[in-house]
C-alpha positions as CSV (number, residue, x, y, z in Angstrom):
1,M,13.1,-15.2,-17.5
2,T,13.8,-12.7,-14.7
3,E,10.7,-11.0,-12.6
4,R,11.0,-7.4,-12.3
5,K,9.4,-6.2,-8.8
6,M,7.4,-2.9,-9.4
7,K,7.3,-0.4,-6.8
8,A,4.4,2.1,-7.2
9,A,3.2,5.5,-5.4
10,I,0.7,7.1,-5.2
11,I,0.6,11.4,-4.6
12,G,-2.2,12.5,-3.2
13,P,-4.5,13.8,0.2
14,K,-5.1,11.1,2.8
15,S,-8.4,10.7,2.0
16,V,-7.1,9.6,-1.3
17,A,-4.5,7.5,-0.6
18,A,-5.5,5.9,2.0
19,L,-6.5,3.1,0.4
20,Y,-4.1,2.5,-1.6
21,G,-0.9,2.5,0.9
22,A,-3.4,0.0,2.6
23,A,-2.4,-1.9,-0.3
24,G,1.4,-1.8,0.1
25,V,1.5,1.7,-2.0
26,A,3.6,3.9,-1.5
27,V,1.9,7.1,-0.3
28,F,2.9,10.6,-0.9
29,E,1.1,13.6,0.8
30,P,1.6,17.4,-1.5
31,T,2.4,19.9,1.5
32,E,4.5,22.9,1.5
33,D,7.5,21.7,1.5
34,V,6.7,18.5,-0.3
35,V,6.1,19.6,-4.4
36,P,4.1,17.2,-6.3
37,S,6.4,17.9,-9.6
38,K,9.8,17.7,-7.5
39,L,8.9,14.6,-5.9
40,I,7.7,12.5,-9.6
41,S,11.3,13.1,-10.2
42,K,12.6,11.5,-6.7
43,L,10.3,9.1,-7.3
44,Y,11.5,7.9,-10.8
45,A,14.9,8.1,-9.8
46,D,13.7,6.2,-6.6
47,G,13.2,3.8,-9.4
48,Y,9.0,3.4,-8.4
49,G,7.5,2.6,-11.8
50,I,3.9,3.4,-10.9
51,I,2.4,6.8,-10.2
52,F,-0.6,7.6,-9.7
53,I,-1.8,11.1,-8.6
54,A,-5.1,12.1,-7.3
55,E,-6.8,14.4,-10.4
56,T,-6.0,18.3,-8.8
57,V,-2.6,16.8,-8.1
58,Y,-1.7,15.9,-11.0
59,K,-3.7,19.2,-13.2
60,R,-1.2,21.5,-10.5
61,C,1.7,19.7,-11.9
62,E,1.2,18.1,-15.8
63,D,4.7,19.6,-17.3
64,A,6.6,17.5,-14.9
65,V,4.0,14.2,-15.6
66,K,5.4,15.2,-19.8
67,K,8.6,14.6,-18.9
68,Y,7.8,11.0,-19.0
69,I,5.1,10.7,-21.4
70,N,7.0,8.9,-24.2
71,D,8.7,6.8,-21.9
72,P,8.4,3.3,-20.7
73,Y,8.5,4.1,-17.0
74,P,7.1,5.9,-14.4
75,I,3.9,4.6,-15.9
76,I,1.5,7.8,-14.0
77,I,-1.6,7.5,-13.9
78,P,-4.2,9.6,-12.7
79,V,-7.3,8.9,-10.0
80,P,-10.2,10.6,-9.5
81,D,-10.2,12.3,-5.5
82,D,-12.5,14.0,-3.4
83,N,-12.4,17.6,-5.5
84,S,-13.0,15.5,-8.6
85,D,-15.9,13.7,-11.0
86,G,-13.5,11.0,-12.6
87,T,-14.4,12.7,-16.1
88,F,-10.3,13.4,-16.3
89,S,-8.8,10.4,-15.3
90,K,-10.7,8.3,-17.0
91,D,-9.5,10.1,-20.7
92,R,-6.3,10.0,-19.6
93,I,-6.5,6.3,-19.4
94,A,-7.8,6.2,-23.0
95,A,-6.0,8.1,-24.3
96,N,-2.8,6.5,-22.7
97,I,-4.4,2.7,-23.4
98,K,-5.0,3.5,-27.6
99,K,-1.2,4.8,-27.4
100,A,-0.4,2.0,-26.0
101,I,-1.7,-0.3,-27.9
102,G,-3.3,1.8,-31.1
103,S,-7.3,0.7,-30.4
104,D,-9.6,2.9,-27.9
105,L,-10.9,-0.2,-25.3
106,I,-13.4,2.3,-23.1
């Protein structure tokens, strides 16, 4: 069986993305020139299979995320940031697990 290497990225402010960058995840910080919804499409086209998105950024680009909701890749995971309590991320991850395996584990 061949092993498939998956590229991972995070879209979020430096305060969140720095830790992921230290772990080897590609870091993309939204700016006026870097629109998160367009960045998601570009990352997908560039072969990124896992995309972490800071909660506040995720909420601004949910329409772009919905384009990939039924596809196996990219796996788009919201993560807590400085302006959130993590509840949204936890709820989205739980919903994805339930969808994938048919049971609520969290």
